[in-house]
N, CA, C and O of each residue as an XYZ file, in Angstrom:
528
protein
N     -62.184     66.123    220.849
C     -63.179     67.174    220.904
C     -62.902     68.038    222.126
O     -62.600     67.526    223.204
N     -63.007     69.338    221.953
C     -62.752     70.271    223.042
C     -63.979     70.425    223.923
O     -65.114     70.420    223.447
N     -63.732     70.557    225.184
C     -64.805     70.834    226.147
C     -64.511     72.177    226.798
O     -63.436     72.360    227.369
N     -65.426     73.098    226.724
C     -65.248     74.396    227.394
C     -66.468     74.651    228.263
O     -67.581     74.823    227.767
N     -66.238     74.671    229.553
C     -67.328     74.952    230.485
C     -68.445     73.932    230.401
O     -69.604     74.250    230.668
N     -68.106     72.723    230.036
C     -69.120     71.679    229.969
C     -69.861     71.638    228.643
O     -70.588     70.680    228.383
N     -69.697     72.654    227.793
C     -70.391     72.678    226.498
C     -69.431     72.197    225.410
O     -68.226     72.440    225.475
N     -69.969     71.531    224.441
C     -69.172     71.005    223.345
C     -68.952     72.097    222.291
O     -69.824     72.937    222.066
N     -67.775     72.074    221.646
C     -67.462     73.025    220.575
C     -67.742     72.410    219.209
O     -67.200     72.872    218.204
N     -68.545     71.419    219.159
C     -68.814     70.695    217.924
C     -69.362     71.620    216.841
O     -69.004     71.458    215.674
N     -70.201     72.562    217.176
C     -70.799     73.423    216.168
C     -69.803     74.439    215.607
O     -69.927     74.841    214.450
N     -68.825     74.859    216.397
C     -67.874     75.867    215.951
C     -66.715     75.270    215.155
O     -66.100     75.984    214.363
N     -66.404     74.022    215.330
C     -65.257     73.400    214.690
C     -65.329     73.454    213.166
O     -64.328     73.835    212.559
N     -66.415     73.110    212.505
C     -66.449     73.180    211.034
C     -66.213     74.597    210.508
O     -65.606     74.765    209.451
N     -66.675     75.600    211.216
C     -66.468     76.979    210.786
C     -64.979     77.321    210.755
O     -64.480     77.844    209.759
N     -64.268     77.023    211.851
C     -62.848     77.344    211.917
C     -62.031     76.493    210.959
O     -61.052     76.969    210.385
N     -62.423     75.245    210.784
C     -61.715     74.373    209.843
C     -61.869     74.898    208.421
O     -60.892     74.969    207.675
N     -63.084     75.264    208.045
C     -63.325     75.805    206.700
C     -62.571     77.119    206.509
O     -62.024     77.381    205.437
N     -62.548     77.940    207.555
C     -61.814     79.202    207.470
C     -60.326     78.981    207.283
O     -59.694     79.651    206.467
N     -59.765     78.055    208.027
C     -58.337     77.766    207.909
C     -58.000     77.203    206.533
O     -57.001     77.592    205.929
N     -58.820     76.302    206.045
C     -58.580     75.702    204.729
C     -58.684     76.762    203.641
O     -57.858     76.793    202.729
N     -59.685     77.629    203.725
C     -59.845     78.654    202.689
C     -58.693     79.649    202.719
O     -58.249     80.104    201.665
N     -58.203     79.996    203.902
C     -57.075     80.922    203.993
C     -55.827     80.282    203.386
O     -55.092     80.943    202.652
N     -55.585     79.027    203.676
C     -54.420     78.338    203.118
C     -54.514     78.279    201.597
O     -53.524     78.525    200.908
N     -55.684     77.960    201.067
C     -55.864     77.871    199.617
C     -55.645     79.238    198.964
O     -54.956     79.339    197.949
N     -56.223     80.276    199.540
C     -56.060     81.618    198.978
C     -54.594     82.043    199.019
O     -54.091     82.602    198.044
N     -53.906     81.790    200.122
C     -52.501     82.176    200.232
C     -51.621     81.375    199.260
O     -50.649     81.911    198.727
N     -51.952     80.105    199.027
C     -51.201     79.326    198.040
C     -51.384     79.903    196.641
O     -50.433     79.955    195.862
N     -52.592     80.333    196.321
C     -52.853     80.947    195.010
C     -52.062     82.245    194.882
O     -51.454     82.504    193.844
N     -52.069     83.064    195.942
C     -51.308     84.317    195.924
C     -49.815     84.020    195.770
O     -49.129     84.702    195.009
N     -49.309     83.019    196.476
C     -47.900     82.646    196.380
C     -47.528     82.229    194.960
O     -46.480     82.625    194.451
N     -48.373     81.441    194.325
C     -48.108     81.002    192.948
C     -48.103     82.208    192.012
O     -47.235     82.316    191.146
N     -49.070     83.120    192.181
C     -49.143     84.305    191.321
C     -47.893     85.179    191.493
O     -47.334     85.657    190.506
N     -47.460     85.388    192.724
C     -46.269     86.204    192.967
C     -45.002     85.528    192.441
O     -44.098     86.199    191.943
N     -44.939     84.215    192.551
C     -43.785     83.479    192.038
C     -43.687     83.608    190.522
O     -42.609     83.867    189.988
N     -44.798     83.429    189.836
C     -44.807     83.544    188.377
C     -44.420     84.959    187.968
O     -43.634     85.141    187.038
N     -44.963     85.958    188.649
C     -44.643     87.345    188.337
C     -43.159     87.633    188.572
O     -42.520     88.307    187.765
N     -42.616     87.123    189.675
C     -41.198     87.349    189.981
C     -40.298     86.663    188.955
O     -39.284     87.227    188.543
N     -40.663     85.455    188.542
C     -39.848     84.745    187.559
C     -39.833     85.481    186.226
O     -38.809     85.506    185.543
N     -40.965     86.083    185.850
C     -40.995     86.874    184.617
C     -40.119     88.107    184.743
O     -39.454     88.489    183.780
N     -40.103     88.741    185.915
C     -39.339     89.972    186.114
C     -37.838     89.718    186.134
O     -37.071     90.550    185.651
N     -37.396     88.576    186.688
C     -35.955     88.330    186.814
C     -35.386     87.493    185.684
O     -34.196     87.179    185.696
N     -36.201     87.124    184.712
C     -35.708     86.396    183.555
C     -34.991     87.378    182.627
O     -35.309     88.567    182.618
N     -34.035     86.892    181.854
C     -33.319     87.770    180.921
C     -34.316     88.388    179.950
O     -35.105     87.686    179.317
N     -34.268     89.705    179.845
C     -35.216     90.424    179.001
C     -36.461     90.836    179.750
O     -37.351     91.456    179.168
N     -36.550     90.502    181.045
C     -37.691     90.893    181.861
C     -37.570     92.344    182.284
O     -36.693     93.064    181.806
N     -38.440     92.774    183.175
C     -38.454     94.178    183.572
C     -37.250     94.570    184.427
O     -36.928     95.755    184.517
N     -36.580     93.608    185.056
C     -35.462     93.924    185.945
C     -34.105     93.479    185.408
O     -33.075     93.844    185.975
N     -34.083     92.705    184.337
C     -32.827     92.149    183.818
C     -32.771     92.359    182.305
O     -33.706     91.987    181.596
N     -31.671     92.958    181.799
C     -31.574     93.138    180.347
C     -31.300     91.806    179.643
O     -30.975     90.805    180.281
N     -31.436     91.819    178.333
C     -31.124     90.624    177.544
C     -29.642     90.299    177.657
O     -28.838     91.163    178.007
N     -29.282     89.065    177.364
C     -27.889     88.634    177.450
C     -26.991     89.407    176.486
O     -25.787     89.520    176.716
N     -27.563     89.934    175.416
C     -26.750     90.665    174.442
C     -26.212     91.971    175.015
O     -25.507     92.695    174.312
N     -26.519     92.291    176.256
C     -25.969     93.485    176.899
C     -24.447     93.376    177.029
O     -23.774     94.377    177.273
N     -23.901     92.163    176.867
C     -22.444     92.009    176.945
C     -21.751     92.694    175.775
O     -20.532     92.867    175.793
N     -22.518     93.087    174.755
C     -21.948     93.809    173.622
C     -21.824     95.305    173.901
O     -21.360     96.051    173.039
N     -22.226     95.752    175.078
C     -22.199     97.170    175.397
C     -21.316     97.425    176.615
O     -21.022     96.518    177.393
N     -20.905     98.675    176.757
C     -20.081     99.053    177.901
C     -20.970     99.111    179.138
O     -22.012     99.766    179.135
N     -20.548     98.416    180.199
C     -21.321     98.355    181.432
C     -20.475     98.966    182.537
O     -19.301     98.630    182.689
N     -21.064     99.845    183.290
C     -20.333    100.493    184.375
C     -21.276    100.847    185.514
O     -22.438    100.443    185.527
N     -20.760    101.601    186.459
C     -21.551    102.068    187.597
C     -21.408    103.566    187.735
O     -20.345    104.125    187.463
N     -22.476    104.212    188.156
C     -22.469    105.651    188.377
C     -23.187    105.912    189.696
O     -24.231    105.322    189.971
N     -22.624    106.791    190.501
C     -23.225    107.094    191.797
C     -24.470    107.944    191.602
O     -24.425    108.985    190.946
N     -25.576    107.497    192.172
C     -26.831    108.241    192.139
C     -26.994    108.920    193.500
O     -27.283    108.263    194.501
N     -26.806    110.248    193.526
C     -26.838    110.990    194.790
C     -28.225    110.954    195.433
O     -28.337    110.955    196.659
N     -29.272    110.922    194.620
C     -30.631    110.915    195.175
C     -30.901    109.632    195.951
O     -31.527    109.667    197.010
N     -30.437    108.510    195.435
C     -30.652    107.227    196.106
C     -29.517    106.862    197.044
O     -29.691    106.036    197.940
N     -28.354    107.475    196.845
C     -27.212    107.200    197.701
C     -26.516    105.882    197.419
O     -25.854    105.334    198.300
N     -26.655    105.361    196.200
C     -26.028    104.084    195.838
C     -25.475    104.174    194.420
O     -25.860    105.047    193.642
N     -24.566    103.257    194.098
C     -24.084    103.117    192.732
C     -25.113    102.322    191.940
O     -25.592    101.282    192.394
N     -25.449    102.816    190.756
C     -26.411    102.112    189.908
C     -25.708    101.705    188.618
O     -24.848    102.436    188.127
N     -26.061    100.557    188.069
C     -25.421    100.129    186.820
C     -25.844    101.002    185.645
O     -26.986    101.455    185.566
N     -24.908    101.225    184.745
C     -25.200    101.979    183.533
C     -24.824    101.129    182.327
O     -23.846    100.383    182.360
N     -25.599    101.248    181.278
C     -25.330    100.541    180.030
C     -25.033    101.600    178.989
O     -25.890    102.422    178.665
N     -23.811    101.578    178.461
C     -23.361    102.625    177.549
C     -23.361    102.197    176.102
O     -24.168    101.377    175.665
N     -22.418    102.787    175.364
C     -22.329    102.540    173.928
C     -21.816    101.126    173.641
O     -21.440    100.377    174.542
N     -21.818    100.801    172.362
C     -21.410     99.470    171.926
C     -19.928     99.231    172.216
O     -19.077    100.051    171.870
N     -19.637     98.114    172.845
C     -18.263     97.710    173.154
C     -18.231     96.183    173.182
O     -18.452     95.585    174.235
N     -17.958     95.538    172.034
C     -18.003     94.074    171.974
C     -17.043     93.419    172.971
O     -15.954     93.931    173.234
N     -17.461     92.301    173.509
C     -16.667     91.560    174.478
C     -15.544     90.824    173.750
O     -15.811     89.989    172.886
N     -14.303     91.126    174.088
C     -13.121     90.537    173.458
C     -13.145     90.691    171.944
O     -12.668     89.818    171.219
N     -13.697     91.796    171.470
C     -13.709     92.082    170.035
C     -14.721     91.277    169.245
O     -14.702     91.319    168.015
N     -15.595     90.553    169.902
C     -16.588     89.719    169.215
C     -17.980     90.137    169.664
O     -18.258     90.251    170.858
N     -18.854     90.366    168.678
C     -20.228     90.755    169.011
C     -21.116     89.510    169.015
O     -21.139     88.747    168.049
N     -21.844     89.319    170.110
C     -22.690     88.137    170.284
C     -24.155     88.478    170.059
O     -24.621     89.554    170.434
N     -24.882     87.537    169.434
C     -26.332     87.694    169.305
C     -26.967     87.320    170.645
O     -26.287     86.830    171.547
N     -28.272     87.554    170.764
C     -28.961     87.198    172.007
C     -28.800     85.715    172.315
O     -28.526     85.338    173.455
N     -28.970     84.879    171.302
C     -28.889     83.433    171.513
C     -27.463     83.005    171.873
O     -27.270     82.214    172.796
N     -26.464     83.521    171.149
C     -25.068     83.171    171.455
C     -24.665     83.639    172.848
O     -23.965     82.928    173.569
N     -25.109     84.838    173.223
C     -24.781     85.368    174.544
C     -25.420     84.514    175.639
O     -24.807     84.278    176.680
N     -26.650     84.052    175.407
C     -27.316     83.171    176.374
C     -26.584     81.861    176.547
O     -26.447     81.362    177.664
N     -26.107     81.294    175.436
C     -25.346     80.044    175.499
C     -24.041     80.266    176.255
O     -23.654     79.438    177.080
N     -23.359     81.378    175.982
C     -22.118     81.700    176.694
C     -22.369     81.851    178.191
O     -21.596     81.358    179.011
N     -23.449     82.533    178.536
C     -23.790     82.741    179.949
C     -24.028     81.408    180.645
O     -23.488     81.174    181.727
N     -24.822     80.537    180.047
C     -25.110     79.237    180.646
C     -23.842     78.408    180.786
O     -23.649     77.724    181.791
N     -22.981     78.469    179.781
C     -21.735     77.709    179.820
C     -20.825     78.201    180.949
O     -20.273     77.401    181.705
N     -20.678     79.508    181.052
C     -19.808     80.057    182.094
C     -20.403     79.857    183.477
O     -19.665     79.649    184.440
N     -21.717     79.914    183.591
C     -22.368     79.669    184.876
C     -22.131     78.227    185.318
O     -21.829     77.975    186.485
N     -22.265     77.291    184.398
C     -22.015     75.884    184.736
C     -20.566     75.671    185.157
O     -20.299     74.944    186.114
N     -19.624     76.304    184.446
C     -18.212     76.167    184.795
C     -17.922     76.764    186.163
O     -17.140     76.207    186.934
N     -18.543     77.883    186.462
C     -18.321     78.544    187.747
C     -18.834     77.669    188.885
O     -18.142     77.475    189.885
N     -20.036     77.147    188.734
C     -20.612     76.314    189.789
C     -19.824     75.015    189.929
O     -19.637     74.521    191.041
N     -19.358     74.456    188.805
C     -18.552     73.242    188.863
C     -17.255     73.509    189.623
O     -16.813     72.665    190.403
N     -16.646     74.661    189.408
C     -15.419     75.004    190.117
C     -15.637     75.210    191.603
O     -14.738     74.958    192.405
N     -16.819     75.667    191.975
C     -17.119     75.911    193.387
C     -17.665     74.681    194.098
O     -17.799     74.684    195.322
N     -17.976     73.646    193.358
C     -18.607     72.461    193.938
C     -17.875     71.884    195.151
O     -18.543     71.500    196.111
N     -16.532     71.799    195.163
C     -15.864     71.241    196.341
C     -16.077     72.070    197.614
O     -15.992     71.537    198.720
N     -16.350     73.360    197.463
C     -16.497     74.236    198.619
C     -17.935     74.383    199.087
O     -18.186     74.905    200.173
N     -18.875     73.928    198.278
C     -20.288     74.139    198.584
C     -20.683     73.477    199.892
O     -21.497     74.030    200.632
N     -20.138     72.321    200.198
C     -20.521     71.626    201.421
C     -20.094     72.369    202.679
O     -20.627     72.101    203.756
N     -19.145     73.297    202.569
C     -18.672     74.022    203.733
C     -19.442     75.310    203.992
O     -19.234     75.957    205.019
N     -20.327     75.690    203.076
C     -21.141     76.895    203.239
C     -22.546     76.428    203.606
O     -23.205     75.777    202.796
N     -23.016     76.745    204.806
C     -24.285     76.182    205.289
C     -25.489     76.402    204.371
O     -26.266     75.474    204.147
N     -25.655     77.606    203.842
C     -26.833     77.879    203.015
C     -26.783     77.270    201.642
O     -27.824     77.120    201.002
N     -25.599     76.909    201.161
C     -25.460     76.407    199.806
C     -25.460     74.889    199.715
O     -25.507     74.344    198.612
N     -25.408     74.201    200.833
C     -25.174     72.763    200.789
C     -26.209     72.018    199.960
O     -25.868     71.028    199.313
N     -27.455     72.459    199.958
C     -28.465     71.773    199.153
C     -28.977     72.615    198.002
O     -29.533     72.067    197.050
N     -28.809     73.930    198.055
C     -29.447     74.771    197.054
C     -28.723     74.826    195.718
O     -29.358     75.107    194.702
N     -27.414     74.567    195.677
C     -26.692     74.685    194.428
C     -26.190     73.362    193.888
O     -25.271     73.342    193.069
N     -26.763     72.272    194.320
C     -26.341     70.986    193.774
C     -26.892     70.851    192.352
O     -28.063     71.132    192.094
N     -26.050     70.430    191.468
C     -26.437     70.320    190.064
C     -26.664     68.851    189.728
O     -25.896     67.973    190.122
N     -27.730     68.616    188.995
C     -27.995     67.244    188.557
C     -26.907     66.822    187.571
O     -26.467     67.614    186.738
N     -26.487     65.585    187.677
C     -25.425     65.084    186.803
C     -25.913     65.070    185.360
O     -27.027     64.636    185.069
N     -25.057     65.554    184.465
C     -25.407     65.561    183.041
C     -24.535     64.524    182.344
O     -23.321     64.696    182.235
N     -25.143     63.473    181.885
C     -24.394     62.431    181.211
C     -23.643     61.573    182.202
O     -23.832     61.684    183.414
N     -22.789     60.716    181.672
C     -22.018     59.829    182.528
C     -20.809     60.559    183.107
O     -20.465     61.652    182.657
N     -20.177     59.964    184.089
C     -18.975     60.539    184.712
C     -17.882     60.740    183.667
O     -17.167     61.742    183.688
N     -17.764     59.801    182.775
C     -16.744     59.855    181.739
C     -16.960     61.040    180.796
O     -16.005     61.704    180.392
N     -18.239     61.299    180.445
C     -18.559     62.429    179.563
C     -18.291     63.757    180.254
O     -17.813     64.694    179.616
N     -18.586     63.856    181.535
C     -18.394     65.108    182.259
C     -16.915     65.446    182.411
O     -16.546     66.620    182.391
N     -16.067     64.434    182.560
C     -14.648     64.667    182.760
C     -13.904     64.895    181.446
O     -12.777     65.389    181.454
N     -14.521     64.542    180.322
C     -13.861     64.685    179.018
C     -13.814     66.123    178.568
O     -13.293     66.417    177.492
């Protein structure tokens, strides 16, 4: 218990404790709401990311003088390697290539400080199945 000038702070403590708890609860709710909103925006087909079937179109960059940066452009139909993928097939291809890329980088992950714990992948199946 705090003593200030000989008087006890007993009456003020519950007020500050309740205030701190309510602020933490409100901020946790705001954090959850922002996280859910961000996950919806960055998911394929969300407001910031096109569907995976965009691989069937010509993708390039064009300089935007007003913003001073190169911005991605999505052009006419141009199938990837002569094969047109549906949304579902393109998603499967993306997941497969992402897994292969991360698997190839796995030996180097321990040497990059920020990646050492963030990109570890849970083992899928037995060691024998993964190596086959």
